[in-house]
C-alpha positions, 0 to 999 in steps of 0.5 A: 453836110451832105451838100459838102460831101456831094461836092468833095466827091464831085471834085474827086470824080470829075474829069479836068480835061474836056472830051475830044480836045475841046478847049477849056475855060470861059469865052470864045466857044470854050467851056469849063471843064467838069472840075472847073464847073464843080469849084465854080459851083461849090464857091457860088452855093456852098461858100455863102451857106457855110457862112450862113450856117456859121453865123446862126451857130455863133448866135446860138452859142452866144445866146446860151452863154448869155442865158447861163447854159451848164455847158458854158465852157463848150459853148465858148470853145465852139464859139471861139472855133466858129469865129476862127473859121469865119476869119480864115474864110473872110481872110481867103475870100479878101485875099482871093479878091485882091 
């Protein structure tokens, strides 16, 4: 959670222009803006970490459901929300790749 908050704060404060009129982008001597670099860093670091956290949490929920936990209804609801979040993430990833 701390990483997500830090990433979000970085997006809010990072400038979207390079100093001194330096060209923006990749290649030919240009550099990324701090805002674009933060977006790429989040995609590379936080997306897989989030998927891992969702998967581990879902497995824990499924194990608790199978063992007859007294909070089974809560586990089913949270598990369904995790599956929904994973589906949205996967759809966005696939749509972004096309």
